[in-house]
C-alpha positions in Angstrom: 56.5 73.8 121.3 57.2 70.2 122.2 59.2 69.7 119.1 61.2 72.8 119.8 61.8 71.8 123.4 63.0 68.3 122.3 65.3 69.8 119.7 66.9 72.2 122.2 67.3 69.4 124.7 69.0 67.2 122.1 71.3 70.0 121.0 72.3 70.7 124.6 73.0 67.0 125.3 74.9 66.7 122.1 77.1 69.7 122.9 77.7 68.4 126.4 78.5 65.0 125.1 81.1 66.4 122.7 82.7 68.5 125.3 82.8 65.8 127.9 84.3 63.3 125.5 86.9 65.8 124.2 88.4 66.4 127.7 88.1 62.8 128.8 89.6 61.4 125.6 92.7 63.6 126.1 92.9 62.7 129.8 92.8 59.0 129.1 95.4 59.2 126.3 97.7 61.1 128.7 97.1 58.4 131.4 98.5 55.8 129.0 101.4 58.1 128.4 102.0 58.2 132.1 101.6 62.0 132.1 100.6 63.9 135.2 98.4 66.2 133.1 95.9 63.4 132.8 94.5 64.4 136.2 93.4 68.0 135.7 91.9 67.2 132.3 90.1 64.3 133.9 88.5 66.6 136.5 87.0 68.7 133.7 85.9 65.7 131.7 84.3 63.9 134.7 82.4 67.0 135.8 80.8 67.3 132.3 80.1 63.5 132.2 78.4 63.6 135.6 75.9 66.1 134.3 75.4 64.2 131.0 74.8 60.8 132.6 72.4 62.3 135.1 70.4 63.7 132.2 70.1 60.2 130.6 69.2 58.4 133.8 72.6 56.6 134.2 72.7 57.5 137.9 75.4 55.1 139.0 77.7 56.5 136.4 76.8 60.1 137.3 77.8 59.2 140.8 80.9 57.5 139.6 82.1 60.7 137.9 81.8 62.6 141.1 84.0 60.0 142.7 86.4 60.3 139.8 86.7 64.1 140.4 87.9 63.4 143.9 90.3 60.6 142.8 91.7 62.9 140.1 92.6 65.4 142.7 94.2 62.7 144.9 96.0 61.2 141.9 97.3 64.6 140.8 98.7 65.1 144.3 100.2 61.6 144.6 101.9 61.8 141.2 103.2 65.3 141.6 104.3 65.6 145.2 108.0 65.1 146.2 108.4 61.4 147.1 105.1 60.5 145.4 104.4 57.3 143.4 106.8 57.3 140.5 107.3 53.6 139.7 104.8 51.5 137.8 104.4 48.2 139.6 102.2 45.1 139.7 99.3 44.1 142.1 99.4 41.0 144.2 97.0 38.2 142.9 95.4 37.9 146.3 94.6 41.6 146.3 93.1 41.4 142.7 90.9 38.5 143.7 89.7 40.4 146.8 88.9 43.5 144.7 87.0 41.4 142.1 85.0 39.6 144.8 84.0 42.8 146.5 83.1 44.4 143.2 80.8 41.6 142.3 78.9 41.6 145.6 78.5 45.4 145.7 77.4 45.4 142.0 74.5 43.1 142.9 73.5 45.1 146.0 73.8 48.4 144.3 72.0 47.3 141.2 69.2 45.9 143.3 68.8 49.3 145.1 68.8 51.2 141.8 66.3 48.8 140.3 63.9 49.2 143.2 64.4 52.8 144.3 65.0 54.7 141.1 64.1 54.7 137.4 67.7 53.9 136.4 68.2 52.3 133.0 70.1 48.9 133.1 70.9 49.2 136.9 73.0 46.1 137.2 75.1 46.8 134.1 75.4 50.4 135.2 76.5 49.3 138.7 79.1 46.9 137.3 80.7 49.7 135.4 80.7 51.8 138.6 82.4 49.1 140.7 85.0 48.0 138.2 85.8 51.6 137.3 86.5 52.3 141.0 89.0 49.5 141.1 90.6 50.6 137.8 90.9 54.2 139.1 92.4 53.1 142.4 95.0 51.1 140.6 95.7 54.0 138.2 96.2 56.4 141.2 98.8 53.9 142.5 100.4 53.3 139.2 99.5 49.6 139.1 99.9 47.8 135.7 96.6 45.9 136.2 94.6 49.1 135.9 94.5 48.7 132.1 93.0 45.2 132.4 90.1 46.6 134.4 89.7 49.6 132.0 89.5 47.0 129.1 86.6 45.3 131.0 84.9 48.5 131.8 85.0 49.8 128.2 83.8 46.4 126.9 80.7 46.6 129.1 80.1 50.4 128.6 80.1 50.6 124.8 76.8 48.5 124.3 75.2 50.4 127.2 75.9 53.8 125.7 74.7 52.6 122.3 71.4 51.6 123.9 71.0 55.1 125.3 71.8 56.7 121.9 75.0 58.2 123.2 76.7 57.4 120.0 79.6 59.8 120.3 80.4 58.5 123.8 80.2 54.9 122.5 82.7 55.7 119.7 85.0 57.5 122.1 84.9 54.5 124.5 85.8 52.3 121.6 88.9 54.5 121.4 89.4 54.1 125.1 89.3 50.3 124.6 92.2 50.5 122.1 94.0 53.0 124.4 93.8 50.6 127.3 95.8 48.1 125.2 98.3 50.9 124.4 98.5 51.8 128.1 99.0 48.1 129.0 101.9 47.9 126.5 103.6 51.0 127.7 103.1 50.4 131.4 104.4 46.8 131.1 107.6 48.3 129.7 107.8 50.9 132.4 107.2 48.3 135.2 110.4 46.6 134.1 112.5 49.7 134.7 114.2 50.1 138.1 112.9 53.7 138.4 111.1 56.3 136.3 109.9 59.8 136.5 106.4 61.3 135.8 106.1 62.4 132.2 106.1 66.1 132.0 104.9 66.6 128.4 
């Protein structure tokens, strides 16, 4: 019975992991392509990932996905509404330094709380992914070029963490995200040099 229960749990997690990664992979690729369709696909992918991460005790990332669902709704609205954010632009250095400073402080505090109040796995690493993902998502919503530098950092931290939790499919997909972030950085750098641009519709 214990073996059967373990097998069923593994199959359910594996199926959930495949589904979450499928939707999220497409959403991230479309984000690099500057397509508005990234947002609704992201809502589905984040919903599935929230459940998956909770199952493997990555609570900070499960919470992060709930936040992403909300930001995907906001991003979808901001990109799609008349007069919404259409132009890729850059972030002021002072703002970037402020974001990074806040992220580091909150990472330590949040990691400390997870370490002492929950059975979270790698709470400080998990919290760093949470905080820098929040910054990256905020910049993405506002079509800021620097979003891709933060996604590169997040993916670099996340891949070893997922491997340590035997989320091999997720680790491989996040490896793809790492390369996609370079692709997005390349495309958005070109777009930021244009005087105006429209949201991709394909």
